[in-house]
VEXDODREN-179375 format. One record per residue (C-alpha): x, y, z; residue number from 1. Coordinates in nm, 3 decimals. Example, Ala and Ser with C-alpha at 12.3 -4.5 7.8 and 13.67 -1.06 7.14 Angstrom:
2
[[1.230 -0.450 0.780] 1]
[[1.367 -0.106 0.714] 2]
END
This chain:
290
[[1.898 3.228 -5.265] 1]
[[1.783 2.846 -5.360] 2]
[[1.441 2.718 -5.390] 3]
[[1.427 2.614 -5.068] 4]
[[1.463 2.967 -4.958] 5]
[[1.223 3.125 -5.175] 6]
[[0.967 2.859 -5.100] 7]
[[1.028 2.989 -4.708] 8]
[[1.006 3.324 -4.830] 9]
[[0.630 3.273 -5.036] 10]
[[0.516 3.091 -4.694] 11]
[[0.599 3.419 -4.498] 12]
[[0.462 3.657 -4.716] 13]
[[0.110 3.469 -4.752] 14]
[[0.072 3.429 -4.423] 15]
[[0.147 3.793 -4.369] 16]
[[-0.116 3.886 -4.682] 17]
[[-0.370 3.624 -4.458] 18]
[[-0.314 3.802 -4.157] 19]
[[-0.382 4.152 -4.322] 20]
[[-0.710 4.032 -4.425] 21]
[[-0.825 3.958 -4.049] 22]
[[-1.070 4.213 -3.910] 23]
[[-0.923 4.557 -3.825] 24]
[[-0.875 4.631 -3.514] 25]
[[-1.125 4.965 -3.450] 26]
[[-0.953 5.297 -3.548] 27]
[[-0.971 5.691 -3.500] 28]
[[-1.102 5.862 -3.786] 29]
[[-0.853 6.170 -3.711] 30]
[[-0.509 5.932 -3.743] 31]
[[-0.680 5.602 -3.878] 32]
[[-0.491 5.490 -3.614] 33]
[[-0.537 5.188 -3.390] 34]
[[-0.815 5.372 -3.111] 35]
[[-0.603 5.343 -2.839] 36]
[[-0.290 5.511 -3.003] 37]
[[-0.468 5.816 -3.153] 38]
[[-0.268 6.099 -3.049] 39]
[[-0.567 6.333 -3.004] 40]
[[-0.613 6.083 -2.715] 41]
[[-0.235 6.047 -2.609] 42]
[[-0.144 6.412 -2.712] 43]
[[-0.094 6.491 -2.261] 44]
[[0.148 6.164 -2.238] 45]
[[0.308 6.261 -2.577] 46]
[[0.348 6.620 -2.471] 47]
[[0.555 6.491 -2.165] 48]
[[0.786 6.302 -2.323] 49]
[[0.636 5.924 -2.297] 50]
[[0.578 5.625 -2.525] 51]
[[0.775 5.565 -2.797] 52]
[[0.903 5.919 -2.736] 53]
[[1.003 5.880 -2.426] 54]
[[1.232 5.566 -2.539] 55]
[[1.450 5.846 -2.679] 56]
[[1.371 6.134 -2.430] 57]
[[1.684 6.098 -2.143] 58]
[[1.724 6.471 -2.146] 59]
[[1.353 6.545 -2.154] 60]
[[1.118 6.556 -2.468] 61]
[[1.294 6.783 -2.691] 62]
[[1.614 6.598 -2.628] 63]
[[1.406 6.256 -2.717] 64]
[[1.209 6.446 -3.059] 65]
[[1.547 6.612 -3.192] 66]
[[1.721 6.210 -3.153] 67]
[[1.465 6.054 -3.339] 68]
[[1.549 6.285 -3.668] 69]
[[1.750 6.242 -3.945] 70]
[[1.790 6.615 -4.053] 71]
[[1.733 6.579 -4.437] 72]
[[1.850 6.768 -4.706] 73]
[[1.832 6.569 -5.069] 74]
[[1.736 6.857 -5.329] 75]
[[1.934 6.868 -5.679] 76]
[[2.030 7.254 -5.606] 77]
[[2.159 7.208 -5.248] 78]
[[2.504 7.384 -5.250] 79]
[[2.763 7.375 -5.035] 80]
[[2.621 7.663 -4.760] 81]
[[2.318 7.498 -4.779] 82]
[[2.500 7.133 -4.614] 83]
[[2.703 7.319 -4.441] 84]
[[2.395 7.489 -4.222] 85]
[[2.183 7.152 -4.242] 86]
[[2.523 7.017 -4.026] 87]
[[2.570 7.293 -3.826] 88]
[[2.153 7.307 -3.773] 89]
[[2.248 6.920 -3.681] 90]
[[2.505 6.960 -3.426] 91]
[[2.309 7.241 -3.247] 92]
[[2.010 7.019 -3.214] 93]
[[2.172 6.710 -3.161] 94]
[[1.971 6.559 -3.464] 95]
[[2.012 6.117 -3.510] 96]
[[2.197 6.231 -3.862] 97]
[[2.215 6.433 -4.124] 98]
[[2.089 6.234 -4.443] 99]
[[2.254 6.378 -4.788] 100]
[[2.321 6.270 -5.113] 101]
[[2.674 6.070 -5.167] 102]
[[2.873 6.350 -5.324] 103]
[[2.823 6.545 -4.934] 104]
[[2.929 6.259 -4.728] 105]
[[3.277 6.313 -4.726] 106]
[[3.251 6.697 -4.608] 107]
[[2.972 6.660 -4.355] 108]
[[3.163 6.361 -4.175] 109]
[[3.459 6.627 -4.142] 110]
[[3.235 6.942 -3.996] 111]
[[3.015 6.673 -3.771] 112]
[[3.340 6.477 -3.633] 113]
[[3.325 6.489 -3.297] 114]
[[2.987 6.569 -3.230] 115]
[[2.819 6.262 -3.192] 116]
[[2.568 6.326 -3.520] 117]
[[2.566 6.021 -3.742] 118]
[[2.597 6.079 -4.156] 119]
[[2.341 5.912 -4.325] 120]
[[2.366 5.886 -4.740] 121]
[[2.094 5.797 -4.959] 122]
[[2.186 5.479 -5.279] 123]
[[1.991 5.416 -5.563] 124]
[[1.811 5.730 -5.517] 125]
[[1.548 5.834 -5.546] 126]
[[1.415 5.595 -5.815] 127]
[[1.596 5.237 -5.725] 128]
[[1.641 5.126 -6.047] 129]
[[2.052 5.036 -6.057] 130]
[[2.185 4.700 -6.062] 131]
[[2.258 4.555 -5.725] 132]
[[2.622 4.563 -5.794] 133]
[[2.620 4.953 -5.865] 134]
[[2.413 4.952 -5.517] 135]
[[2.663 4.749 -5.348] 136]
[[2.931 4.981 -5.463] 137]
[[2.735 5.295 -5.371] 138]
[[2.683 5.163 -5.026] 139]
[[3.100 5.074 -5.022] 140]
[[3.199 5.411 -5.133] 141]
[[2.940 5.616 -4.913] 142]
[[3.098 5.428 -4.600] 143]
[[3.443 5.488 -4.680] 144]
[[3.344 5.844 -4.733] 145]
[[3.221 5.839 -4.378] 146]
[[2.863 5.769 -4.355] 147]
[[2.774 5.573 -4.083] 148]
[[2.422 5.529 -4.193] 149]
[[2.290 5.416 -4.583] 150]
[[1.940 5.473 -4.719] 151]
[[1.850 5.277 -5.001] 152]
[[1.620 5.277 -5.266] 153]
[[1.430 4.905 -5.341] 154]
[[1.367 4.811 -5.705] 155]
[[1.032 4.880 -5.718] 156]
[[0.979 4.792 -6.061] 157]
[[1.134 4.424 -5.967] 158]
[[0.905 4.386 -5.679] 159]
[[0.554 4.502 -5.875] 160]
[[0.683 4.236 -6.138] 161]
[[0.729 3.977 -5.893] 162]
[[1.111 3.929 -5.932] 163]
[[1.155 3.833 -5.569] 164]
[[1.465 3.717 -5.597] 165]
[[1.615 4.012 -5.769] 166]
[[1.481 4.253 -5.497] 167]
[[1.548 4.042 -5.180] 168]
[[1.947 4.038 -5.389] 169]
[[1.925 4.396 -5.432] 170]
[[1.894 4.427 -5.084] 171]
[[2.147 4.233 -4.965] 172]
[[2.407 4.406 -5.197] 173]
[[2.329 4.695 -4.918] 174]
[[2.283 4.532 -4.626] 175]
[[2.591 4.302 -4.620] 176]
[[2.842 4.575 -4.652] 177]
[[2.640 4.795 -4.409] 178]
[[2.637 4.491 -4.143] 179]
[[2.973 4.384 -4.230] 180]
[[3.119 4.784 -4.188] 181]
[[2.871 4.835 -3.811] 182]
[[2.675 5.047 -4.049] 183]
[[2.309 5.091 -4.037] 184]
[[2.107 5.004 -4.373] 185]
[[1.732 5.141 -4.439] 186]
[[1.540 5.004 -4.692] 187]
[[1.306 5.275 -4.864] 188]
[[0.990 5.068 -4.992] 189]
[[0.849 5.416 -5.170] 190]
[[0.524 5.319 -5.022] 191]
[[0.255 5.521 -5.223] 192]
[[0.381 5.316 -5.556] 193]
[[0.272 4.984 -5.371] 194]
[[-0.074 4.810 -5.270] 195]
[[-0.068 4.665 -4.899] 196]
[[0.013 4.319 -5.026] 197]
[[0.361 4.475 -5.176] 198]
[[0.450 4.708 -4.912] 199]
[[0.405 4.338 -4.669] 200]
[[0.611 4.193 -4.965] 201]
[[0.872 4.448 -4.936] 202]
[[0.879 4.476 -4.567] 203]
[[0.954 4.054 -4.557] 204]
[[1.197 4.077 -4.833] 205]
[[1.445 4.360 -4.615] 206]
[[1.354 4.150 -4.263] 207]
[[1.505 3.865 -4.465] 208]
[[1.789 4.024 -4.606] 209]
[[1.886 4.153 -4.279] 210]
[[1.844 4.530 -4.325] 211]
[[1.766 4.780 -4.021] 212]
[[1.502 4.937 -4.050] 213]
[[1.232 4.997 -4.305] 214]
[[1.127 5.317 -4.429] 215]
[[0.811 5.450 -4.565] 216]
[[0.956 5.671 -4.873] 217]
[[1.190 5.887 -5.058] 218]
[[1.005 6.217 -5.032] 219]
[[1.010 6.228 -5.427] 220]
[[0.723 6.019 -5.500] 221]
[[0.370 6.061 -5.566] 222]
[[0.349 6.066 -5.156] 223]
[[0.497 6.054 -4.863] 224]
[[0.474 5.880 -4.512] 225]
[[0.118 5.789 -4.393] 226]
[[0.055 5.634 -4.036] 227]
[[-0.131 5.377 -4.203] 228]
[[0.167 5.249 -4.374] 229]
[[0.381 5.288 -4.094] 230]
[[0.159 5.092 -3.824] 231]
[[0.144 4.837 -4.070] 232]
[[0.521 4.820 -4.180] 233]
[[0.536 4.799 -3.785] 234]
[[0.332 4.517 -3.753] 235]
[[0.521 4.326 -4.044] 236]
[[0.865 4.373 -3.917] 237]
[[0.771 4.364 -3.529] 238]
[[1.028 4.494 -3.273] 239]
[[1.330 4.323 -3.449] 240]
[[1.363 4.669 -3.709] 241]
[[1.327 5.011 -3.688] 242]
[[1.041 5.192 -3.918] 243]
[[1.152 5.532 -4.064] 244]
[[0.861 5.780 -4.164] 245]
[[0.973 5.992 -4.381] 246]
[[0.810 6.247 -4.659] 247]
[[0.584 6.522 -4.530] 248]
[[0.695 6.507 -4.195] 249]
[[0.669 6.875 -4.138] 250]
[[0.564 6.982 -3.757] 251]
[[0.527 6.824 -3.437] 252]
[[0.219 6.683 -3.483] 253]
[[0.282 6.513 -3.779] 254]
[[0.556 6.358 -3.618] 255]
[[0.386 6.214 -3.309] 256]
[[0.159 6.079 -3.545] 257]
[[0.403 5.847 -3.681] 258]
[[0.534 5.722 -3.378] 259]
[[0.206 5.683 -3.286] 260]
[[0.230 5.427 -3.523] 261]
[[0.528 5.294 -3.439] 262]
[[0.800 5.483 -3.616] 263]
[[1.136 5.476 -3.452] 264]
[[1.279 5.727 -3.687] 265]
[[1.152 6.046 -3.881] 266]
[[1.323 6.215 -4.187] 267]
[[1.253 6.546 -4.203] 268]
[[1.380 6.885 -4.365] 269]
[[1.192 7.075 -4.083] 270]
[[1.392 6.926 -3.830] 271]
[[1.457 7.238 -3.638] 272]
[[1.082 7.377 -3.644] 273]
[[0.955 7.030 -3.498] 274]
[[1.188 7.082 -3.220] 275]
[[1.129 7.450 -3.159] 276]
[[0.748 7.303 -3.149] 277]
[[0.820 7.055 -2.899] 278]
[[1.021 7.343 -2.667] 279]
[[0.702 7.568 -2.725] 280]
[[0.909 7.786 -2.899] 281]
[[0.822 8.007 -3.204] 282]
[[0.959 7.840 -3.546] 283]
[[1.217 8.054 -3.667] 284]
[[1.289 7.810 -3.947] 285]
[[1.040 7.745 -4.228] 286]
[[1.030 7.365 -4.386] 287]
[[1.303 7.311 -4.677] 288]
[[1.084 7.074 -4.804] 289]
[[1.131 6.714 -4.815] 290]
END
């Protein structure tokens, strides 16, 4: 990134920060969303599969819900039988993907071959504190093993140090090989560690680097997804990118709040429970914890 590009990037960030200082629209007290987007006010429409759920609801509301979810298991103690169960559930409920640590990508790709369920892997997870070349290699290896989506964690320390060159280079190290391979790239900003100005900067950098999504959280940080963060991220990236809410989305109401705020994908370990709730069934599977 040369000096001209850096100045352009700084100008964009300054403009976004200025916009963030503008008077905020009226927000509901229950979810801190713009009043017209409150899930409680839109409950009937959401239950019917409308708004953003409707964009994915070709087969009805329940199918639309499943198609938004990355069925996730990233715990360090996940064993092979846990991963196999995750994949069986994903195939049965037709989730968008399974999201797993890199060591399980090849196994998941074999199990899910022909199912229509994608395999998502994480890179630089969960701290983001590895070098760009390391993340580049990790991305290429995950793609080689069968990943069709990559969720990478930004270098949070570099962002907080004001090293925008390094943060953008860090994201590009993942976004470029993904783009070359036709693989989706998602950028985890770990919003709970950032102030609003830093969230705006992180999303702007992800957009400038050519990533496909921005994502709220790893699920291993001090906090998970909030509707307020999702709404902020959506405003920054506009309609050109996806927004993934992850961390602490454990039921249908939580998913609805994230969708109303602007999320187009949700990462959850409680995907089966959420889909069962959307069908009016009594949940039979407890959340594993994301």
